Jmol script that loads the backbone (N, CA, C; Angstrom):
load data "model"
ATOM      1  N   UNK A   1      44.855 112.320  21.176  1.00  0.00           N
ATOM      2  CA  UNK A   1      43.732 112.073  20.292  1.00  0.00           C
ATOM      3  C   UNK A   1      44.261 111.560  18.955  1.00  0.00           C
ATOM      4  N   UNK A   2      43.721 110.444  18.511  1.00  0.00           N
ATOM      5  CA  UNK A   2      44.140 109.867  17.243  1.00  0.00           C
ATOM      6  C   UNK A   2      43.449 110.566  16.079  1.00  0.00           C
ATOM      7  N   UNK A   3      44.075 110.524  14.906  1.00  0.00           N
ATOM      8  CA  UNK A   3      43.505 111.191  13.738  1.00  0.00           C
ATOM      9  C   UNK A   3      42.904 110.202  12.741  1.00  0.00           C
ATOM     10  N   UNK A   4      42.759 108.937  13.150  1.00  0.00           N
ATOM     11  CA  UNK A   4      42.177 107.936  12.267  1.00  0.00           C
ATOM     12  C   UNK A   4      40.780 108.366  11.835  1.00  0.00           C
ATOM     13  N   UNK A   5      40.495 108.220  10.522  1.00  0.00           N
ATOM     14  CA  UNK A   5      39.169 108.588  10.010  1.00  0.00           C
ATOM     15  C   UNK A   5      38.174 107.482  10.365  1.00  0.00           C
ATOM     16  N   UNK A   6      37.429 107.697  11.441  1.00  0.00           N
ATOM     17  CA  UNK A   6      36.374 106.772  11.845  1.00  0.00           C
ATOM     18  C   UNK A   6      35.336 107.570  12.622  1.00  0.00           C
ATOM     19  N   UNK A   7      34.149 107.045  12.735  1.00  0.00           N
ATOM     20  CA  UNK A   7      33.066 107.763  13.421  1.00  0.00           C
ATOM     21  C   UNK A   7      33.459 108.178  14.831  1.00  0.00           C
ATOM     22  N   UNK A   8      34.177 107.337  15.538  1.00  0.00           N
ATOM     23  CA  UNK A   8      34.574 107.650  16.910  1.00  0.00           C
ATOM     24  C   UNK A   8      35.320 108.983  16.998  1.00  0.00           C
ATOM     25  N   UNK A   9      36.077 109.334  15.996  1.00  0.00           N
ATOM     26  CA  UNK A   9      36.858 110.568  15.994  1.00  0.00           C
ATOM     27  C   UNK A   9      36.181 111.718  15.263  1.00  0.00           C
ATOM     28  N   UNK A  10      34.968 111.499  14.780  1.00  0.00           N
ATOM     29  CA  UNK A  10      34.260 112.514  14.001  1.00  0.00           C
ATOM     30  C   UNK A  10      33.428 113.419  14.915  1.00  0.00           C
ATOM     31  N   UNK A  11      33.391 114.682  14.588  1.00  0.00           N
ATOM     32  CA  UNK A  11      32.641 115.650  15.397  1.00  0.00           C
ATOM     33  C   UNK A  11      31.129 115.411  15.346  1.00  0.00           C
ATOM     34  N   UNK A  12      30.642 114.633  14.403  1.00  0.00           N
ATOM     35  CA  UNK A  12      29.209 114.394  14.264  1.00  0.00           C
ATOM     36  C   UNK A  12      28.742 113.107  14.952  1.00  0.00           C
ATOM     37  N   UNK A  13      29.662 112.360  15.547  1.00  0.00           N
ATOM     38  CA  UNK A  13      29.324 111.098  16.207  1.00  0.00           C
ATOM     39  C   UNK A  13      28.766 111.369  17.599  1.00  0.00           C
ATOM     40  N   UNK A  14      27.559 110.870  17.866  1.00  0.00           N
ATOM     41  CA  UNK A  14      26.942 110.968  19.180  1.00  0.00           C
ATOM     42  C   UNK A  14      26.895 109.559  19.753  1.00  0.00           C
ATOM     43  N   UNK A  15      27.753 109.235  20.730  1.00  0.00           N
ATOM     44  CA  UNK A  15      27.864 107.867  21.215  1.00  0.00           C
ATOM     45  C   UNK A  15      26.630 107.399  21.991  1.00  0.00           C
ATOM     46  N   UNK A  16      26.472 106.091  22.029  1.00  0.00           N
ATOM     47  CA  UNK A  16      25.353 105.472  22.744  1.00  0.00           C
ATOM     48  C   UNK A  16      24.298 104.985  21.778  1.00  0.00           C
ATOM     49  N   UNK A  17      23.536 104.003  22.186  1.00  0.00           N
ATOM     50  CA  UNK A  17      22.513 103.405  21.323  1.00  0.00           C
ATOM     51  C   UNK A  17      21.541 104.450  20.785  1.00  0.00           C
ATOM     52  N   UNK A  18      21.179 105.410  21.611  1.00  0.00           N
ATOM     53  CA  UNK A  18      20.256 106.465  21.185  1.00  0.00           C
ATOM     54  C   UNK A  18      20.919 107.824  21.132  1.00  0.00           C
ATOM     55  N   UNK A  19      22.238 107.859  20.977  1.00  0.00           N
ATOM     56  CA  UNK A  19      22.953 109.117  21.048  1.00  0.00           C
ATOM     57  C   UNK A  19      23.027 109.547  22.505  1.00  0.00           C
ATOM     58  N   UNK A  20      23.531 110.732  22.742  1.00  0.00           N
ATOM     59  CA  UNK A  20      23.601 111.207  24.124  1.00  0.00           C
ATOM     60  C   UNK A  20      23.562 112.727  24.145  1.00  0.00           C
ATOM     61  N   UNK A  21      23.170 113.310  25.266  1.00  0.00           N
ATOM     62  CA  UNK A  21      23.197 114.769  25.385  1.00  0.00           C
ATOM     63  C   UNK A  21      24.635 115.266  25.276  1.00  0.00           C
ATOM     64  N   UNK A  22      24.821 116.458  24.761  1.00  0.00           N
ATOM     65  CA  UNK A  22      26.168 116.985  24.537  1.00  0.00           C
ATOM     66  C   UNK A  22      26.994 117.039  25.817  1.00  0.00           C
ATOM     67  N   UNK A  23      26.358 117.278  26.969  1.00  0.00           N
ATOM     68  CA  UNK A  23      27.128 117.366  28.202  1.00  0.00           C
ATOM     69  C   UNK A  23      27.628 115.999  28.684  1.00  0.00           C
ATOM     70  N   UNK A  24      27.177 114.903  28.082  1.00  0.00           N
ATOM     71  CA  UNK A  24      27.640 113.573  28.460  1.00  0.00           C
ATOM     72  C   UNK A  24      28.557 112.949  27.417  1.00  0.00           C
ATOM     73  N   UNK A  25      28.838 113.668  26.338  1.00  0.00           N
ATOM     74  CA  UNK A  25      29.600 113.086  25.233  1.00  0.00           C
ATOM     75  C   UNK A  25      30.956 112.548  25.658  1.00  0.00           C
ATOM     76  N   UNK A  26      31.742 113.350  26.355  1.00  0.00           N
ATOM     77  CA  UNK A  26      33.082 112.912  26.739  1.00  0.00           C
ATOM     78  C   UNK A  26      33.031 111.661  27.609  1.00  0.00           C
ATOM     79  N   UNK A  27      32.089 111.582  28.535  1.00  0.00           N
ATOM     80  CA  UNK A  27      31.941 110.412  29.391  1.00  0.00           C
ATOM     81  C   UNK A  27      31.534 109.202  28.564  1.00  0.00           C
ATOM     82  N   UNK A  28      30.564 109.373  27.679  1.00  0.00           N
ATOM     83  CA  UNK A  28      30.050 108.273  26.859  1.00  0.00           C
ATOM     84  C   UNK A  28      31.053 107.831  25.796  1.00  0.00           C
ATOM     85  N   UNK A  29      31.845 108.754  25.275  1.00  0.00           N
ATOM     86  CA  UNK A  29      32.769 108.442  24.197  1.00  0.00           C
ATOM     87  C   UNK A  29      33.830 107.467  24.659  1.00  0.00           C
ATOM     88  N   UNK A  30      34.473 107.741  25.770  1.00  0.00           N
ATOM     89  CA  UNK A  30      35.492 106.840  26.319  1.00  0.00           C
ATOM     90  C   UNK A  30      36.587 106.512  25.324  1.00  0.00           C
ATOM     91  N   UNK A  31      37.271 105.406  25.577  1.00  0.00           N
ATOM     92  CA  UNK A  31      38.335 104.936  24.690  1.00  0.00           C
ATOM     93  C   UNK A  31      37.722 104.330  23.426  1.00  0.00           C
ATOM     94  N   UNK A  32      38.505 104.296  22.363  1.00  0.00           N
ATOM     95  CA  UNK A  32      38.028 103.732  21.098  1.00  0.00           C
ATOM     96  C   UNK A  32      37.654 102.260  21.284  1.00  0.00           C
ATOM     97  N   UNK A  33      36.474 101.910  20.830  1.00  0.00           N
ATOM     98  CA  UNK A  33      35.976 100.537  20.835  1.00  0.00           C
ATOM     99  C   UNK A  33      35.177 100.392  19.557  1.00  0.00           C
ATOM    100  N   UNK A  34      35.675  99.574  18.623  1.00  0.00           N
ATOM    101  CA  UNK A  34      35.027  99.474  17.310  1.00  0.00           C
ATOM    102  C   UNK A  34      33.589  98.985  17.375  1.00  0.00           C
ATOM    103  N   UNK A  35      33.183  98.368  18.475  1.00  0.00           N
ATOM    104  CA  UNK A  35      31.818  97.866  18.590  1.00  0.00           C
ATOM    105  C   UNK A  35      30.868  98.870  19.248  1.00  0.00           C
ATOM    106  N   UNK A  36      31.365 100.052  19.615  1.00  0.00           N
ATOM    107  CA  UNK A  36      30.513 101.069  20.250  1.00  0.00           C
ATOM    108  C   UNK A  36      29.515 101.608  19.229  1.00  0.00           C
ATOM    109  N   UNK A  37      28.235 101.632  19.620  1.00  0.00           N
ATOM    110  CA  UNK A  37      27.189 102.170  18.752  1.00  0.00           C
ATOM    111  C   UNK A  37      27.045 103.662  18.975  1.00  0.00           C
ATOM    112  N   UNK A  38      26.456 104.323  17.996  1.00  0.00           N
ATOM    113  CA  UNK A  38      26.172 105.743  18.126  1.00  0.00           C
ATOM    114  C   UNK A  38      25.268 106.200  16.999  1.00  0.00           C
ATOM    115  N   UNK A  39      25.105 107.497  16.902  1.00  0.00           N
ATOM    116  CA  UNK A  39      24.312 108.093  15.836  1.00  0.00           C
ATOM    117  C   UNK A  39      25.177 109.093  15.087  1.00  0.00           C
ATOM    118  N   UNK A  40      24.922 109.204  13.791  1.00  0.00           N
ATOM    119  CA  UNK A  40      25.577 110.233  12.986  1.00  0.00           C
ATOM    120  C   UNK A  40      24.644 111.443  12.971  1.00  0.00           C
ATOM    121  N   UNK A  41      25.140 112.557  13.476  1.00  0.00           N
ATOM    122  CA  UNK A  41      24.316 113.762  13.563  1.00  0.00           C
ATOM    123  C   UNK A  41      24.744 114.795  12.530  1.00  0.00           C
ATOM    124  N   UNK A  42      25.289 114.326  11.403  1.00  0.00           N
ATOM    125  CA  UNK A  42      25.746 115.226  10.348  1.00  0.00           C
ATOM    126  C   UNK A  42      24.590 115.971   9.702  1.00  0.00           C
ATOM    127  N   UNK A  43      23.494 115.272   9.437  1.00  0.00           N
ATOM    128  CA  UNK A  43      22.309 115.847   8.802  1.00  0.00           C
ATOM    129  C   UNK A  43      21.112 115.648   9.730  1.00  0.00           C
ATOM    130  N   UNK A  44      20.036 116.411   9.561  1.00  0.00           N
ATOM    131  CA  UNK A  44      18.858 116.189  10.407  1.00  0.00           C
ATOM    132  C   UNK A  44      18.264 114.812  10.147  1.00  0.00           C
ATOM    133  N   UNK A  45      17.504 114.288  11.112  1.00  0.00           N
ATOM    134  CA  UNK A  45      16.906 112.965  10.914  1.00  0.00           C
ATOM    135  C   UNK A  45      15.984 112.955   9.704  1.00  0.00           C
ATOM    136  N   UNK A  46      15.942 111.823   9.029  1.00  0.00           N
ATOM    137  CA  UNK A  46      15.043 111.658   7.901  1.00  0.00           C
ATOM    138  C   UNK A  46      13.782 110.937   8.346  1.00  0.00           C
ATOM    139  N   UNK A  47      12.787 110.900   7.458  1.00  0.00           N
ATOM    140  CA  UNK A  47      11.573 110.150   7.766  1.00  0.00           C
ATOM    141  C   UNK A  47      11.895 108.670   7.812  1.00  0.00           C
ATOM    142  N   UNK A  48      11.157 107.974   8.644  1.00  0.00           N
ATOM    143  CA  UNK A  48      11.298 106.529   8.695  1.00  0.00           C
ATOM    144  C   UNK A  48      10.565 105.888   7.525  1.00  0.00           C
ATOM    145  N   UNK A  49      10.472 104.581   7.562  1.00  0.00           N
ATOM    146  CA  UNK A  49       9.799 103.834   6.504  1.00  0.00           C
ATOM    147  C   UNK A  49       8.299 104.134   6.492  1.00  0.00           C
ATOM    148  N   UNK A  50       7.706 104.102   5.298  1.00  0.00           N
ATOM    149  CA  UNK A  50       6.255 104.200   5.160  1.00  0.00           C
ATOM    150  C   UNK A  50       5.750 102.807   4.807  1.00  0.00           C
ATOM    151  N   UNK A  51       4.843 102.297   5.637  1.00  0.00           N
ATOM    152  CA  UNK A  51       4.378 100.925   5.476  1.00  0.00           C
ATOM    153  C   UNK A  51       2.858 100.913   5.395  1.00  0.00           C
ATOM    154  N   UNK A  52       2.297 100.260   4.348  1.00  0.00           N
ATOM    155  CA  UNK A  52       0.843 100.148   4.256  1.00  0.00           C
ATOM    156  C   UNK A  52       0.294  99.269   5.387  1.00  0.00           C
ATOM    157  N   UNK A  53      -0.817  99.706   5.973  1.00  0.00           N
ATOM    158  CA  UNK A  53      -1.465  98.965   7.049  1.00  0.00           C
ATOM    159  C   UNK A  53      -2.592  98.109   6.477  1.00  0.00           C
ATOM    160  N   UNK A  54      -3.102  97.186   7.257  1.00  0.00           N
ATOM    161  CA  UNK A  54      -4.176  96.283   6.804  1.00  0.00           C
ATOM    162  C   UNK A  54      -5.438  97.042   6.420  1.00  0.00           C
ATOM    163  N   UNK A  55      -5.669  98.206   7.066  1.00  0.00           N
ATOM    164  CA  UNK A  55      -6.877  98.978   6.762  1.00  0.00           C
ATOM    165  C   UNK A  55      -6.693  99.893   5.539  1.00  0.00           C
ATOM    166  N   UNK A  56      -5.553  99.782   4.861  1.00  0.00           N
ATOM    167  CA  UNK A  56      -5.304 100.563   3.653  1.00  0.00           C
ATOM    168  C   UNK A  56      -4.590 101.883   3.888  1.00  0.00           C
ATOM    169  N   UNK A  57      -4.504 102.318   5.143  1.00  0.00           N
ATOM    170  CA  UNK A  57      -3.806 103.568   5.437  1.00  0.00           C
ATOM    171  C   UNK A  57      -2.295 103.341   5.436  1.00  0.00           C
ATOM    172  N   UNK A  58      -1.565 104.429   5.233  1.00  0.00           N
ATOM    173  CA  UNK A  58      -0.112 104.358   5.274  1.00  0.00           C
ATOM    174  C   UNK A  58       0.377 104.856   6.631  1.00  0.00           C
ATOM    175  N   UNK A  59       1.346 104.166   7.187  1.00  0.00           N
ATOM    176  CA  UNK A  59       1.936 104.591   8.454  1.00  0.00           C
ATOM    177  C   UNK A  59       3.398 104.932   8.211  1.00  0.00           C
ATOM    178  N   UNK A  60       3.791 106.167   8.573  1.00  0.00           N
ATOM    179  CA  UNK A  60       5.179 106.584   8.444  1.00  0.00           C
ATOM    180  C   UNK A  60       5.790 106.624   9.828  1.00  0.00           C
ATOM    181  N   UNK A  61       6.862 105.884   9.985  1.00  0.00           N
ATOM    182  CA  UNK A  61       7.541 105.844  11.269  1.00  0.00           C
ATOM    183  C   UNK A  61       8.327 107.131  11.478  1.00  0.00           C
ATOM    184  N   UNK A  62       8.534 107.482  12.753  1.00  0.00           N
ATOM    185  CA  UNK A  62       9.304 108.673  13.066  1.00  0.00           C
ATOM    186  C   UNK A  62      10.710 108.542  12.508  1.00  0.00           C
ATOM    187  N   UNK A  63      11.274 109.677  12.142  1.00  0.00           N
ATOM    188  CA  UNK A  63      12.642 109.682  11.631  1.00  0.00           C
ATOM    189  C   UNK A  63      13.651 109.557  12.757  1.00  0.00           C
ATOM    190  N   UNK A  64      14.857 109.269  12.393  1.00  0.00           N
ATOM    191  CA  UNK A  64      15.933 109.134  13.362  1.00  0.00           C
ATOM    192  C   UNK A  64      17.249 109.393  12.653  1.00  0.00           C
ATOM    193  N   UNK A  65      18.269 109.663  13.433  1.00  0.00           N
ATOM    194  CA  UNK A  65      19.593 109.799  12.845  1.00  0.00           C
ATOM    195  C   UNK A  65      20.096 108.409  12.505  1.00  0.00           C
ATOM    196  N   UNK A  66      20.952 108.309  11.488  1.00  0.00           N
ATOM    197  CA  UNK A  66      21.483 106.990  11.126  1.00  0.00           C
ATOM    198  C   UNK A  66      22.269 106.366  12.274  1.00  0.00           C
ATOM    199  N   UNK A  67      22.072 105.080  12.473  1.00  0.00           N
ATOM    200  CA  UNK A  67      22.842 104.326  13.465  1.00  0.00           C
ATOM    201  C   UNK A  67      24.185 103.967  12.829  1.00  0.00           C
ATOM    202  N   UNK A  68      25.260 104.157  13.585  1.00  0.00           N
ATOM    203  CA  UNK A  68      26.603 103.848  13.086  1.00  0.00           C
ATOM    204  C   UNK A  68      27.406 103.161  14.182  1.00  0.00           C
ATOM    205  N   UNK A  69      28.472 102.543  13.799  1.00  0.00           N
ATOM    206  CA  UNK A  69      29.424 101.954  14.740  1.00  0.00           C
ATOM    207  C   UNK A  69      30.657 102.850  14.772  1.00  0.00           C
ATOM    208  N   UNK A  70      31.378 102.821  15.876  1.00  0.00           N
ATOM    209  CA  UNK A  70      32.557 103.683  16.045  1.00  0.00           C
ATOM    210  C   UNK A  70      33.598 103.463  14.952  1.00  0.00           C
ATOM    211  N   UNK A  71      33.654 102.258  14.384  1.00  0.00           N
ATOM    212  CA  UNK A  71      34.669 101.952  13.371  1.00  0.00           C
ATOM    213  C   UNK A  71      34.257 102.374  11.958  1.00  0.00           C
ATOM    214  N   UNK A  72      33.013 102.798  11.748  1.00  0.00           N
ATOM    215  CA  UNK A  72      32.569 103.248  10.429  1.00  0.00           C
ATOM    216  C   UNK A  72      33.230 104.580  10.083  1.00  0.00           C
ATOM    217  N   UNK A  73      33.125 104.974   8.839  1.00  0.00           N
ATOM    218  CA  UNK A  73      33.531 106.308   8.414  1.00  0.00           C
ATOM    219  C   UNK A  73      32.858 106.596   7.086  1.00  0.00           C
ATOM    220  N   UNK A  74      32.764 107.879   6.724  1.00  0.00           N
ATOM    221  CA  UNK A  74      32.139 108.256   5.456  1.00  0.00           C
ATOM    222  C   UNK A  74      32.922 109.399   4.820  1.00  0.00           C
ATOM    223  N   UNK A  75      32.468 109.850   3.703  1.00  0.00           N
ATOM    224  CA  UNK A  75      33.136 110.930   2.986  1.00  0.00           C
ATOM    225  C   UNK A  75      32.910 112.303   3.594  1.00  0.00           C
ATOM    226  N   UNK A  76      32.114 112.397   4.658  1.00  0.00           N
ATOM    227  CA  UNK A  76      31.854 113.697   5.286  1.00  0.00           C
ATOM    228  C   UNK A  76      32.519 113.803   6.659  1.00  0.00           C
ATOM    229  N   UNK A  77      33.498 112.958   6.898  1.00  0.00           N
ATOM    230  CA  UNK A  77      34.224 112.940   8.165  1.00  0.00           C
ATOM    231  C   UNK A  77      34.836 114.310   8.458  1.00  0.00           C
ATOM    232  N   UNK A  78      34.660 114.776   9.696  1.00  0.00           N
ATOM    233  CA  UNK A  78      35.330 115.984  10.186  1.00  0.00           C
ATOM    234  C   UNK A  78      35.930 115.647  11.537  1.00  0.00           C
ATOM    235  N   UNK A  79      37.222 115.853  11.664  1.00  0.00           N
ATOM    236  CA  UNK A  79      37.940 115.500  12.882  1.00  0.00           C
ATOM    237  C   UNK A  79      37.356 116.184  14.111  1.00  0.00           C
ATOM    238  N   UNK A  80      37.130 115.435  15.166  1.00  0.00           N
ATOM    239  CA  UNK A  80      36.721 115.983  16.457  1.00  0.00           C
ATOM    240  C   UNK A  80      37.971 116.567  17.107  1.00  0.00           C
ATOM    241  N   UNK A  81      37.869 117.758  17.661  1.00  0.00           N
ATOM    242  CA  UNK A  81      39.003 118.342  18.367  1.00  0.00           C
ATOM    243  C   UNK A  81      38.872 118.009  19.850  1.00  0.00           C
ATOM    244  N   UNK A  82      39.954 118.144  20.591  1.00  0.00           N
ATOM    245  CA  UNK A  82      39.924 117.808  22.010  1.00  0.00           C
ATOM    246  C   UNK A  82      38.975 118.717  22.784  1.00  0.00           C
ATOM    247  N   UNK A  83      38.796 119.951  22.333  1.00  0.00           N
ATOM    248  CA  UNK A  83      37.930 120.886  23.050  1.00  0.00           C
ATOM    249  C   UNK A  83      36.489 120.849  22.552  1.00  0.00           C
ATOM    250  N   UNK A  84      36.232 120.043  21.549  1.00  0.00           N
ATOM    251  CA  UNK A  84      34.891 120.002  20.951  1.00  0.00           C
ATOM    252  C   UNK A  84      34.230 118.671  21.274  1.00  0.00           C
ATOM    253  N   UNK A  85      33.139 118.709  22.001  1.00  0.00           N
ATOM    254  CA  UNK A  85      32.493 117.462  22.366  1.00  0.00           C
ATOM    255  C   UNK A  85      31.363 117.086  21.417  1.00  0.00           C
ATOM    256  N   UNK A  86      30.690 118.070  20.831  1.00  0.00           N
ATOM    257  CA  UNK A  86      29.585 117.797  19.919  1.00  0.00           C
ATOM    258  C   UNK A  86      29.480 118.944  18.912  1.00  0.00           C
ATOM    259  N   UNK A  87      28.808 118.694  17.777  1.00  0.00           N
ATOM    260  CA  UNK A  87      28.566 119.780  16.836  1.00  0.00           C
ATOM    261  C   UNK A  87      27.710 120.871  17.474  1.00  0.00           C
ATOM    262  N   UNK A  88      27.794 122.067  16.959  1.00  0.00           N
ATOM    263  CA  UNK A  88      27.070 123.216  17.517  1.00  0.00           C
ATOM    264  C   UNK A  88      25.565 122.967  17.595  1.00  0.00           C
ATOM    265  N   UNK A  89      24.996 122.229  16.652  1.00  0.00           N
ATOM    266  CA  UNK A  89      23.549 122.031  16.648  1.00  0.00           C
ATOM    267  C   UNK A  89      23.071 121.205  17.835  1.00  0.00           C
ATOM    268  N   UNK A  90      23.957 120.528  18.538  1.00  0.00           N
ATOM    269  CA  UNK A  90      23.556 119.707  19.683  1.00  0.00           C
ATOM    270  C   UNK A  90      23.854 120.372  21.012  1.00  0.00           C
ATOM    271  N   UNK A  91      24.426 121.554  21.014  1.00  0.00           N
ATOM    272  CA  UNK A  91      24.783 122.201  22.268  1.00  0.00           C
ATOM    273  C   UNK A  91      23.635 122.987  22.826  1.00  0.00           C
TER     274      UNK A  91
END
end "model"
wireframe off; spacefill off
backbone 0.3
color backbone group
């Protein structure tokens, strides 16, 4: 396991376009690929955009976890261990 600071190696990275269930993380994670998409599950999802509609009402889109690429990294990086597939909140 490499120690490079990137989302792919972070314990909060959930691989796949829409993230993945914790029991599929190791399969989905695979080898490092900088173009692999995933979600950052460090914090709970936030609200989506609020957009005024033609009838004057406001529509707020559902929240989601931030979309990230495997090559990204942030100041809250925490190394994924070999025995840890996902953060506790996803198990």
